[in-house]
C-alpha positions as CSV (number, residue, x, y, z in Angstrom):
1,M,-35.9,47.3,-49.0
2,N,-35.5,51.1,-48.8
3,K,-32.1,52.8,-48.4
4,N,-32.8,53.9,-44.7
5,N,-33.5,50.3,-43.7
6,M,-30.3,49.2,-45.4
7,N,-28.3,51.8,-43.5
8,R,-29.8,50.6,-40.2
9,N,-29.3,46.9,-40.9
10,Q,-26.6,44.4,-42.0
11,M,-26.6,40.9,-43.4
12,I,-25.0,38.3,-41.2
13,Y,-23.9,34.9,-42.4
14,K,-23.1,31.6,-40.7
15,T,-21.9,28.2,-42.1
16,R,-21.8,24.8,-40.5
17,T,-20.5,21.5,-41.8
18,A,-21.5,18.2,-40.2
19,F,-20.8,14.6,-41.0
20,G,-21.7,11.1,-39.8
21,Q,-23.8,8.1,-40.5
22,S,-27.0,9.6,-39.2
23,E,-29.7,10.9,-41.5
24,N,-30.1,13.8,-39.1
25,I,-26.8,15.5,-39.6
26,G,-28.3,18.1,-41.9
27,V,-30.9,18.9,-39.3
28,Y,-28.1,19.4,-36.6
29,A,-26.1,21.7,-38.9
30,L,-29.2,23.7,-39.8
31,I,-30.3,24.2,-36.2
32,S,-26.8,25.3,-35.2
33,V,-26.7,27.9,-38.0
34,V,-30.1,29.3,-37.1
35,N,-29.1,29.5,-33.4
36,E,-25.9,31.4,-34.2
37,L,-27.8,33.8,-36.5
38,A,-30.4,34.4,-33.8
39,A,-27.7,35.0,-31.2
40,G,-26.2,37.6,-33.5
41,G,-29.4,39.5,-33.7
42,G,-31.0,37.9,-36.8
43,T,-34.8,37.3,-36.9
44,D,-35.6,36.2,-40.4
45,F,-33.6,33.1,-41.4
46,H,-32.7,32.0,-44.9
47,V,-30.7,28.8,-45.4
48,S,-29.1,26.8,-48.2
49,V,-28.4,23.2,-47.6
50,K,-26.2,20.7,-49.5
51,L,-26.1,17.0,-48.6
52,L,-23.5,14.7,-49.9
53,L,-23.8,10.9,-49.4
54,P,-21.3,8.1,-50.1
55,W,-21.5,6.7,-53.6
56,G,-23.0,3.4,-52.4
57,A,-25.7,5.0,-50.2
58,K,-29.3,4.2,-50.8
59,K,-31.4,7.0,-52.4
60,D,-34.1,6.4,-49.8
61,S,-31.6,7.6,-47.2
62,M,-31.0,10.8,-49.2
63,Y,-34.7,11.4,-49.5
64,A,-35.3,10.8,-45.8
65,A,-32.5,13.2,-44.8
66,G,-34.0,15.9,-47.1
67,K,-37.5,15.3,-45.8
68,R,-36.3,15.9,-42.2
69,I,-34.6,19.2,-43.1
70,K,-37.7,20.5,-45.0
71,Q,-39.9,19.5,-42.1
72,V,-37.8,21.5,-39.5
73,C,-37.7,24.5,-41.8
74,R,-41.5,24.4,-42.3
75,E,-42.3,24.0,-38.6
76,S,-39.8,26.6,-37.5
77,G,-40.5,29.3,-40.1
78,I,-37.0,29.0,-41.7
79,H,-36.8,29.9,-45.4
80,L,-35.1,27.0,-47.3
81,D,-33.8,29.0,-50.3
82,D,-31.8,26.1,-51.8
83,F,-31.6,22.4,-51.2
84,Q,-29.3,20.0,-53.0
85,A,-28.6,16.3,-52.4
86,E,-26.3,14.1,-54.3
87,L,-24.2,10.9,-54.2
88,Q,-20.4,11.6,-54.1
89,A,-17.5,9.3,-54.7
90,G,-14.6,9.7,-52.3
91,I,-16.5,10.2,-49.0
92,S,-17.4,7.5,-46.5
93,R,-20.0,9.3,-44.4
94,H,-23.0,11.6,-44.9
95,M,-21.9,15.2,-45.1
96,A,-24.0,18.4,-44.8
97,V,-23.0,22.0,-45.5
98,V,-25.5,24.6,-44.3
99,T,-25.1,28.3,-45.0
100,G,-27.5,30.7,-43.4
101,A,-28.2,34.5,-43.8
102,S,-30.2,36.9,-41.8
103,L,-30.8,40.6,-41.5
104,S,-29.6,42.1,-38.2
105,P,-29.7,45.7,-36.8
106,K,-26.2,47.3,-36.8
107,E,-27.0,48.9,-33.4
108,Q,-29.0,46.5,-31.3
109,E,-31.0,47.9,-28.4
110,W,-30.7,44.7,-26.4
111,Y,-26.9,45.0,-26.4
112,R,-26.8,47.7,-23.7
113,E,-23.1,47.8,-23.3
114,T,-19.9,46.0,-24.2
115,M,-18.7,43.1,-22.0
116,R,-16.7,44.1,-18.9
117,A,-15.2,42.5,-15.8
118,G,-17.7,41.7,-13.1
119,Q,-20.5,40.6,-15.4
120,H,-22.2,37.3,-14.9
121,I,-22.0,34.3,-17.2
122,V,-25.2,32.3,-17.7
123,V,-25.6,29.1,-19.7
124,T,-28.9,27.6,-20.9
125,K,-29.7,23.9,-21.0
126,W,-27.0,21.2,-20.7
127,A,-23.4,20.8,-21.7
128,G,-22.7,18.2,-24.3
129,M,-26.3,17.5,-25.2
130,E,-25.9,17.7,-29.0
131,G,-22.8,15.5,-28.9
132,M,-24.6,13.0,-26.8
133,I,-27.5,12.8,-29.2
134,K,-25.1,12.4,-32.2
135,A,-23.0,9.8,-30.4
136,A,-26.1,7.8,-29.6
137,E,-27.0,7.7,-33.3
138,E,-23.5,6.9,-34.4
139,R,-23.1,4.1,-31.8
140,K,-26.7,3.0,-31.7
141,E,-25.9,-0.7,-32.0
142,A,-23.2,-0.7,-29.3
143,L,-25.3,1.4,-26.9
144,S,-28.3,-0.8,-27.4
145,K,-26.3,-3.7,-25.8
146,R,-25.5,-1.5,-22.8
147,F,-28.7,0.6,-22.2
148,A,-32.4,-0.2,-22.1
149,P,-34.6,0.9,-25.1
150,A,-36.4,3.4,-22.8
151,F,-33.0,5.1,-22.1
152,L,-32.2,5.5,-25.8
153,R,-35.7,6.9,-26.5
154,Q,-35.1,9.5,-23.8
155,I,-32.0,10.6,-25.7
156,E,-33.9,10.9,-28.9
157,G,-36.4,13.1,-27.1
158,F,-33.8,15.8,-26.4
159,R,-33.6,16.6,-30.2
160,E,-36.5,19.0,-29.5
161,E,-34.2,21.0,-27.2
162,L,-31.6,21.9,-29.8
163,L,-33.4,24.9,-31.4
164,A,-32.9,27.8,-28.9
165,L,-34.9,30.7,-30.4
166,K,-37.1,31.1,-27.3
167,E,-34.2,31.6,-24.8
168,I,-32.3,33.8,-27.3
169,N,-35.4,36.1,-27.4
170,I,-35.5,36.1,-23.6
171,G,-31.9,37.1,-23.5
172,K,-32.6,40.0,-25.9
173,N,-35.4,41.2,-23.7
174,A,-33.2,41.0,-20.6
175,G,-30.6,43.3,-22.3
176,V,-27.7,40.8,-22.2
177,S,-24.3,42.1,-23.4
178,F,-23.4,39.1,-25.4
179,M,-24.8,35.7,-26.6
180,Q,-23.3,32.8,-28.5
181,E,-24.1,29.2,-29.0
182,V,-21.8,26.8,-27.1
183,G,-21.4,24.7,-30.3
184,E,-18.4,22.5,-31.3
185,G,-15.7,21.8,-28.7
186,G,-18.2,22.1,-25.9
187,I,-18.5,24.5,-23.0
188,F,-14.7,24.7,-22.3
189,A,-14.1,25.9,-25.9
190,A,-17.0,28.3,-25.6
191,L,-15.7,29.9,-22.4
192,W,-12.2,30.3,-24.0
193,R,-13.7,32.0,-27.0
194,L,-15.8,34.2,-24.7
195,S,-12.8,35.4,-22.8
196,K,-11.0,36.3,-26.1
197,E,-14.0,38.1,-27.3
198,A,-14.5,40.1,-24.1
199,H,-10.7,40.8,-23.7
200,T,-11.1,39.7,-20.0
201,G,-10.4,36.7,-17.9
202,L,-13.2,34.6,-16.4
203,E,-13.9,32.2,-13.5
204,A,-16.5,29.5,-13.7
205,E,-17.7,26.7,-11.4
206,L,-17.6,23.2,-12.9
207,K,-20.4,22.0,-10.6
208,K,-22.7,24.7,-11.7
209,I,-22.5,23.6,-15.4
210,S,-25.5,21.4,-15.9
211,V,-25.0,18.0,-17.6
212,L,-27.8,15.5,-18.4
213,Q,-27.4,12.1,-16.7
214,E,-27.9,10.6,-20.1
215,T,-24.9,12.5,-21.3
216,I,-22.8,11.4,-18.4
217,E,-23.6,7.7,-19.0
218,V,-23.0,7.8,-22.7
219,C,-19.7,9.7,-22.3
220,E,-18.5,7.3,-19.7
221,Y,-19.3,4.4,-21.9
222,L,-17.6,5.9,-25.0
223,H,-14.7,7.5,-23.0
224,M,-15.6,11.1,-23.9
225,N,-15.4,14.4,-21.9
226,P,-18.9,16.0,-21.8
227,Y,-17.4,19.4,-21.3
228,Q,-15.6,19.2,-24.7
229,L,-18.5,17.8,-26.6
230,A,-20.7,19.7,-29.1
231,S,-23.5,21.6,-27.4
232,A,-25.8,23.2,-30.0
233,G,-29.0,24.4,-28.2
234,S,-26.9,25.6,-25.2
235,I,-26.5,29.4,-25.2
236,L,-23.8,31.3,-23.4
237,M,-25.0,34.7,-22.2
238,V,-23.2,37.6,-20.4
239,T,-25.3,40.0,-18.3
240,D,-25.1,42.5,-15.5
241,N,-27.7,40.6,-13.4
242,G,-27.5,36.9,-13.8
243,N,-30.1,36.1,-11.2
244,L,-32.7,38.3,-13.0
245,L,-31.9,36.5,-16.3
246,L,-32.2,33.1,-14.6
247,D,-35.6,34.1,-13.2
248,M,-36.8,35.2,-16.7
249,L,-35.6,31.9,-18.3
250,Q,-36.9,29.6,-15.6
251,R,-40.3,31.3,-15.6
252,E,-40.5,30.1,-19.2
253,G,-39.5,26.6,-18.3
254,I,-35.9,26.9,-19.7
255,K,-33.1,25.3,-17.8
256,A,-30.3,27.7,-17.0
257,S,-27.4,28.1,-14.7
258,L,-25.3,31.1,-13.4
259,I,-21.8,29.5,-13.7
260,G,-19.4,32.4,-13.2
261,R,-18.2,35.9,-14.1
262,L,-15.8,37.9,-16.2
263,T,-12.7,39.0,-14.3
264,D,-10.2,41.9,-14.7
265,N,-7.2,39.8,-15.8
266,N,-6.4,37.3,-18.5
267,D,-6.8,34.1,-16.5
268,K,-9.5,31.6,-17.7
269,I,-10.2,29.5,-14.6
270,I,-12.6,26.6,-14.0
271,R,-13.1,25.8,-10.3
272,N,-14.1,22.4,-9.0
273,G,-14.4,22.7,-5.2
274,E,-10.9,23.6,-3.9
275,D,-9.3,22.6,-7.2
276,R,-8.8,24.9,-10.1
277,R,-7.6,24.5,-13.7
278,Y,-6.9,26.9,-16.5
279,I,-8.8,26.5,-19.7
280,D,-6.5,25.7,-22.6
281,R,-7.0,26.6,-26.3
282,P,-10.0,24.8,-27.7
283,A,-9.3,21.1,-28.4
284,P,-11.0,19.1,-31.1
285,D,-14.6,18.1,-30.3
286,E,-14.8,14.8,-28.5
287,L,-17.1,13.5,-31.1
288,N,-14.1,13.1,-33.4
289,R,-13.0,10.2,-31.2
290,I,-15.8,8.1,-32.7
291,F,-15.0,9.0,-36.3
292,M,-11.2,8.4,-35.7
293,E,-12.1,4.9,-34.4
294,D,-14.2,4.2,-37.5
295,D,-11.4,5.3,-39.8
296,K,-8.9,3.2,-37.9
297,D,-11.2,0.1,-38.2
298,E,-11.5,0.8,-42.0
299,G,-7.8,1.0,-42.4
300,Y,-7.5,4.8,-43.2
């Protein structure tokens, strides 16, 4: 790369750690890293993946997990620079650490201006989708006693919605002021972080935040809050014209909602009809409830 290109560009890095009993955890961490790189302006994605499995895990499980990661990279044009998988004493669950790097312009044309009060907040897809998929895998046996096989297959089908490169590119073309993946902690945590990043307050309508019916039912059964549940694949965007952005997204078949706006104070408010609540500092992701229950059962 010549010196002029280096002066105009910068390397951006993201790391995501995931754990659980599912062979897909590496895929989830990988997709989240790529979404975050893309939302930061990256276009050419390089990743390194390390999988750690409990000492007693079957090697077939390790190979299956690696095969899924390599397949996603191949199908999505992601460069897998390094892949390691090993059995590790001292851990009780599968663990994946994914680090990604991408070249991004220092001055990006699609960032037309910094965020400011009055701009609209748009969210793509559905709150809690990623967490719902993970919970269904971690609690597959229990959920199979409550829900029909067709319902569980529907949940599996939403894995295809986690990679969000198409909607991120639409956001760039629309000249959004800011994008970020909703990610861990759910939409409430993402809105809190957005307010801090923008140095503004915000108001959002709870009823305008889309949640899948499958997520609602799984969360009710497992006593989780869908608005505080991991949401990889859902992208938060700030723009001058939310309706125009919605139209651009929906023309491409992407679910999106205009949920609120930035305000000229420090209040972070969620409205639900006549009721309103203030968003607190991000709480731990609701998926941790499942792992805490497992640890309690195992005597940790």
